[in-house]
N, CA, C and O atoms as a GROMACS GRO file, in nm:
protein
  264
    1MET      N    1   3.931   4.878  -5.219
    1MET     CA    2   4.023   4.767  -5.203
    1MET      C    3   4.168   4.814  -5.205
    1MET      O    4   4.248   4.768  -5.124
    2ALA      N    5   4.202   4.905  -5.295
    2ALA     CA    6   4.339   4.955  -5.301
    2ALA      C    7   4.377   5.028  -5.174
    2ALA      O    8   4.491   5.018  -5.128
    3THR      N    9   4.283   5.102  -5.115
    3THR     CA   10   4.310   5.174  -4.990
    3THR      C   11   4.344   5.076  -4.878
    3THR      O   12   4.434   5.102  -4.798
    4ALA      N   13   4.274   4.965  -4.872
    4ALA     CA   14   4.301   4.864  -4.769
    4ALA      C   15   4.441   4.805  -4.787
    4ALA      O   16   4.510   4.780  -4.688
    5LEU      N   17   4.484   4.784  -4.909
    5LEU     CA   18   4.617   4.730  -4.934
    5LEU      C   19   4.724   4.830  -4.892
    5LEU      O   20   4.824   4.790  -4.832
    6ILE      N   21   4.705   4.956  -4.922
    6ILE     CA   22   4.803   5.058  -4.884
    6ILE      C   23   4.813   5.067  -4.732
    6ILE      O   24   4.924   5.076  -4.679
    7ASN      N   25   4.702   5.065  -4.663
    7ASN     CA   26   4.703   5.072  -4.517
    7ASN      C   27   4.771   4.949  -4.456
    7ASN      O   28   4.845   4.962  -4.359
    8ALA      N   29   4.747   4.831  -4.512
    8ALA     CA   30   4.810   4.710  -4.461
    8ALA      C   31   4.961   4.715  -4.481
    8ALA      O   32   5.036   4.675  -4.392
    9GLU      N   33   5.007   4.765  -4.596
    9GLU     CA   34   5.150   4.776  -4.620
    9GLU      C   35   5.212   4.879  -4.526
    9GLU      O   36   5.323   4.857  -4.476
   10HIS      N   37   5.145   4.989  -4.501
   10HIS     CA   38   5.196   5.093  -4.411
   10HIS      C   39   5.208   5.038  -4.269
   10HIS      O   40   5.306   5.066  -4.200
   11THR      N   41   5.109   4.962  -4.224
   11THR     CA   42   5.112   4.902  -4.090
   11THR      C   43   5.229   4.806  -4.077
   11THR      O   44   5.298   4.805  -3.975
   12THR      N   45   5.253   4.724  -4.180
   12THR     CA   46   5.365   4.631  -4.178
   12THR      C   47   5.498   4.705  -4.169
   12THR      O   48   5.587   4.662  -4.096
   13ALA      N   49   5.511   4.813  -4.240
   13ALA     CA   50   5.635   4.890  -4.238
   13ALA      C   51   5.663   4.945  -4.098
   13ALA      O   52   5.778   4.953  -4.056
   14LEU      N   53   5.559   4.983  -4.027
   14LEU     CA   54   5.577   5.036  -3.891
   14LEU      C   55   5.611   4.927  -3.790
   14LEU      O   56   5.662   4.958  -3.682
   15ALA      N   57   5.585   4.802  -3.823
   15ALA     CA   58   5.608   4.692  -3.730
   15ALA      C   59   5.750   4.638  -3.738
   15ALA      O   60   5.777   4.531  -3.684
   16ARG      N   61   5.843   4.709  -3.803
   16ARG     CA   62   5.983   4.666  -3.812
   16ARG      C   63   6.069   4.748  -3.717
   16ARG      O   64   6.057   4.870  -3.710
   17ALA      N   65   6.155   4.679  -3.645
   17ALA     CA   66   6.254   4.750  -3.563
   17ALA      C   67   6.379   4.775  -3.645
   17ALA      O   68   6.444   4.879  -3.631
   18VAL      N   69   6.413   4.679  -3.732
   18VAL     CA   70   6.533   4.688  -3.816
   18VAL      C   71   6.498   4.632  -3.954
   18VAL      O   72   6.428   4.531  -3.965
   19ARG      N   73   6.548   4.698  -4.057
   19ARG     CA   74   6.533   4.645  -4.192
   19ARG      C   75   6.664   4.660  -4.266
   19ARG      O   76   6.719   4.770  -4.275
   20ILE      N   77   6.714   4.550  -4.319
   20ILE     CA   78   6.830   4.548  -4.407
   20ILE      C   79   6.777   4.502  -4.542
   20ILE      O   80   6.717   4.395  -4.551
   21ASP      N   81   6.797   4.581  -4.646
   21ASP     CA   82   6.732   4.553  -4.773
   21ASP      C   83   6.832   4.553  -4.888
   21ASP      O   84   6.884   4.658  -4.926
   22HIS      N   85   6.858   4.436  -4.943
   22HIS     CA   86   6.944   4.418  -5.061
   22HIS      C   87   7.084   4.479  -5.042
   22HIS      O   88   7.131   4.557  -5.125
   23VAL      N   89   7.149   4.443  -4.932
   23VAL     CA   90   7.282   4.495  -4.900
   23VAL      C   91   7.390   4.407  -4.965
   23VAL      O   92   7.382   4.284  -4.959
   24SER      N   93   7.488   4.471  -5.026
   24SER     CA   94   7.603   4.401  -5.082
   24SER      C   95   7.729   4.477  -5.042
   24SER      O   96   7.726   4.599  -5.025
   25LYS      N   97   7.839   4.405  -5.026
   25LYS     CA   98   7.966   4.469  -4.988
   25LYS      C   99   8.080   4.388  -5.048
   25LYS      O  100   8.079   4.265  -5.046
   26SER      N  101   8.178   4.460  -5.102
   26SER     CA  102   8.299   4.395  -5.152
   26SER      C  103   8.418   4.479  -5.112
   26SER      O  104   8.407   4.598  -5.086
   27PHE      N  105   8.534   4.413  -5.106
   27PHE     CA  106   8.658   4.479  -5.071
   27PHE      C  107   8.758   4.460  -5.184
   27PHE      O  108   8.761   4.354  -5.247
   28PRO      N  109   8.841   4.561  -5.211
   28PRO     CA  110   8.944   4.545  -5.313
   28PRO      C  111   9.054   4.450  -5.265
   28PRO      O  112   9.087   4.449  -5.146
   29GLY      N  113   9.108   4.373  -5.355
   29GLY     CA  114   9.217   4.282  -5.322
   29GLY      C  115   9.316   4.274  -5.436
   29GLY      O  116   9.292   4.330  -5.543
   30PRO      N  117   9.426   4.204  -5.415
   30PRO     CA  118   9.529   4.195  -5.519
   30PRO      C  119   9.480   4.125  -5.646
   30PRO      O  120   9.528   4.154  -5.756
   31ALA      N  121   9.385   4.034  -5.632
   31ALA     CA  122   9.333   3.961  -5.748
   31ALA      C  123   9.203   4.022  -5.799
   31ALA      O  124   9.136   3.962  -5.884
   32GLY      N  125   9.167   4.141  -5.748
   32GLY     CA  126   9.041   4.204  -5.788
   32GLY      C  127   8.948   4.218  -5.668
   32GLY      O  128   8.988   4.195  -5.554
   33SER      N  129   8.827   4.254  -5.696
   33SER     CA  130   8.728   4.276  -5.591
   33SER      C  131   8.682   4.144  -5.530
   33SER      O  132   8.654   4.048  -5.601
   34GLN      N  133   8.675   4.139  -5.395
   34GLN     CA  134   8.630   4.021  -5.322
   34GLN      C  135   8.492   4.051  -5.261
   34GLN      O  136   8.482   4.133  -5.170
   35SER      N  137   8.388   3.986  -5.311
   35SER     CA  138   8.253   4.005  -5.259
   35SER      C  139   8.238   3.930  -5.128
   35SER      O  140   8.264   3.810  -5.122
   36VAL      N  141   8.196   4.000  -5.022
   36VAL     CA  142   8.177   3.935  -4.892
   36VAL      C  143   8.029   3.924  -4.855
   36VAL      O  144   7.991   3.834  -4.780
   37LEU      N  145   7.947   4.013  -4.906
   37LEU     CA  146   7.802   4.006  -4.886
   37LEU      C  147   7.736   4.032  -5.020
   37LEU      O  148   7.777   4.123  -5.093
   38ASP      N  149   7.635   3.954  -5.054
   38ASP     CA  150   7.568   3.971  -5.182
   38ASP      C  151   7.417   3.962  -5.166
   38ASP      O  152   7.363   3.854  -5.142
   39ASP      N  153   7.349   4.076  -5.180
   39ASP     CA  154   7.203   4.085  -5.179
   39ASP      C  155   7.142   4.026  -5.052
   39ASP      O  156   7.058   3.937  -5.058
   40ILE      N  157   7.185   4.078  -4.936
   40ILE     CA  158   7.134   4.033  -4.806
   40ILE      C  159   7.015   4.119  -4.767
   40ILE      O  160   7.022   4.242  -4.772
   41SER      N  161   6.906   4.054  -4.727
   41SER     CA  162   6.787   4.125  -4.678
   41SER      C  163   6.743   4.060  -4.548
   41SER      O  164   6.751   3.938  -4.532
   42LEU      N  165   6.696   4.144  -4.454
   42LEU     CA  166   6.655   4.094  -4.322
   42LEU      C  167   6.559   4.194  -4.260
   42LEU      O  168   6.587   4.314  -4.260
   43ASP      N  169   6.447   4.147  -4.206
   43ASP     CA  170   6.355   4.230  -4.128
   43ASP      C  171   6.350   4.174  -3.987
   43ASP      O  172   6.340   4.053  -3.967
   44VAL      N  173   6.357   4.263  -3.889
   44VAL     CA  174   6.348   4.224  -3.748
   44VAL      C  175   6.233   4.302  -3.686
   44VAL      O  176   6.229   4.424  -3.693
   45ALA      N  177   6.140   4.230  -3.627
   45ALA     CA  178   6.023   4.292  -3.564
   45ALA      C  179   6.059   4.343  -3.425
   45ALA      O  180   6.153   4.292  -3.363
   46PRO      N  181   5.987   4.442  -3.375
   46PRO     CA  182   6.011   4.489  -3.238
   46PRO      C  183   5.995   4.374  -3.138
   46PRO      O  184   5.897   4.301  -3.143
   47GLY      N  185   6.091   4.360  -3.049
   47GLY     CA  186   6.088   4.255  -2.948
   47GLY      C  187   6.140   4.120  -2.996
   47GLY      O  188   6.152   4.027  -2.916
   48GLU      N  189   6.169   4.109  -3.124
   48GLU     CA  190   6.220   3.982  -3.178
   48GLU      C  191   6.368   3.968  -3.146
   48GLU      O  192   6.442   4.066  -3.148
   49PHE      N  193   6.410   3.846  -3.116
   49PHE     CA  194   6.550   3.816  -3.085
   49PHE      C  195   6.610   3.745  -3.206
   49PHE      O  196   6.560   3.641  -3.248
   50VAL      N  197   6.717   3.801  -3.261
   50VAL     CA  198   6.780   3.746  -3.381
   50VAL      C  199   6.927   3.722  -3.353
   50VAL      O  200   6.994   3.806  -3.293
   51THR      N  201   6.977   3.608  -3.397
   51THR     CA  202   7.119   3.576  -3.385
   51THR      C  203   7.175   3.554  -3.524
   51THR      O  204   7.115   3.486  -3.607
   52ILE      N  205   7.290   3.613  -3.549
   52ILE     CA  206   7.360   3.594  -3.677
   52ILE      C  207   7.479   3.503  -3.649
   52ILE      O  208   7.571   3.540  -3.576
   53LEU      N  209   7.475   3.385  -3.708
   53LEU     CA  210   7.579   3.284  -3.686
   53LEU      C  211   7.656   3.259  -3.814
   53LEU      O  212   7.602   3.269  -3.924
   54GLY      N  213   7.784   3.226  -3.798
   54GLY     CA  214   7.864   3.190  -3.914
   54GLY      C  215   8.009   3.173  -3.874
   54GLY      O  216   8.050   3.210  -3.764
   55ALA      N  217   8.085   3.119  -3.965
   55ALA     CA  218   8.228   3.096  -3.941
   55ALA      C  219   8.302   3.229  -3.935
   55ALA      O  220   8.253   3.332  -3.981
   56SER      N  221   8.420   3.226  -3.878
   56SER     CA  222   8.506   3.343  -3.872
   56SER      C  223   8.534   3.394  -4.013
   56SER      O  224   8.573   3.318  -4.102
   57GLY      N  225   8.515   3.524  -4.032
   57GLY     CA  226   8.545   3.585  -4.161
   57GLY      C  227   8.434   3.576  -4.264
   57GLY      O  228   8.457   3.608  -4.381
   58CYS      N  229   8.313   3.533  -4.225
   58CYS     CA  230   8.206   3.516  -4.324
   58CYS      C  231   8.126   3.643  -4.350
   58CYS      O  232   8.045   3.646  -4.443
   59GLY      N  233   8.146   3.750  -4.270
   59GLY     CA  234   8.078   3.877  -4.297
   59GLY      C  235   7.978   3.921  -4.192
   59GLY      O  236   7.905   4.017  -4.215
   60LYS      N  237   7.973   3.854  -4.077
   60LYS     CA  238   7.877   3.892  -3.973
   60LYS      C  239   7.901   4.035  -3.925
   60LYS      O  240   7.808   4.116  -3.924
   61SER      N  241   8.022   4.067  -3.886
   61SER     CA  242   8.053   4.201  -3.836
   61SER      C  243   8.043   4.305  -3.947
   61SER      O  244   8.000   4.418  -3.922
   62THR      N  245   8.080   4.269  -4.067
   62THR     CA  246   8.067   4.361  -4.180
   62THR      C  247   7.921   4.398  -4.201
   62THR      O  248   7.890   4.515  -4.224
   63LEU      N  249   7.830   4.301  -4.194
   63LEU     CA  250   7.688   4.327  -4.210
   63LEU      C  251   7.639   4.422  -4.101
   63LEU      O  252   7.568   4.518  -4.130
   64LEU      N  253   7.674   4.395  -3.977
   64LEU     CA  254   7.628   4.479  -3.866
   64LEU      C  255   7.690   4.618  -3.870
   64LEU      O  256   7.626   4.715  -3.830
   65ASN      N  257   7.813   4.630  -3.918
   65ASN     CA  258   7.877   4.761  -3.929
   65ASN      C  259   7.814   4.848  -4.039
   65ASN      O  260   7.818   4.971  -4.031
   66LEU      N  261   7.758   4.785  -4.141
   66LEU     CA  262   7.694   4.860  -4.248
   66LEU      C  263   7.569   4.928  -4.197
   66LEU      O  264   7.501   4.997  -4.273
   0.00000   0.00000   0.00000
């Protein structure tokens, strides 16, 4: 049974085109550190179409640049 679980997890890992796992980012500022991303996780499968939407300055480009 344990072998089947390991194989299933390994297969799932191979089925990802992109994985972002627990990403956080902050920038220094005059009033201290400004957190722009906090614990972001995302999996994208091969052939999957994903759009990241949000207001100007919310961290979309920062996430993709990381």
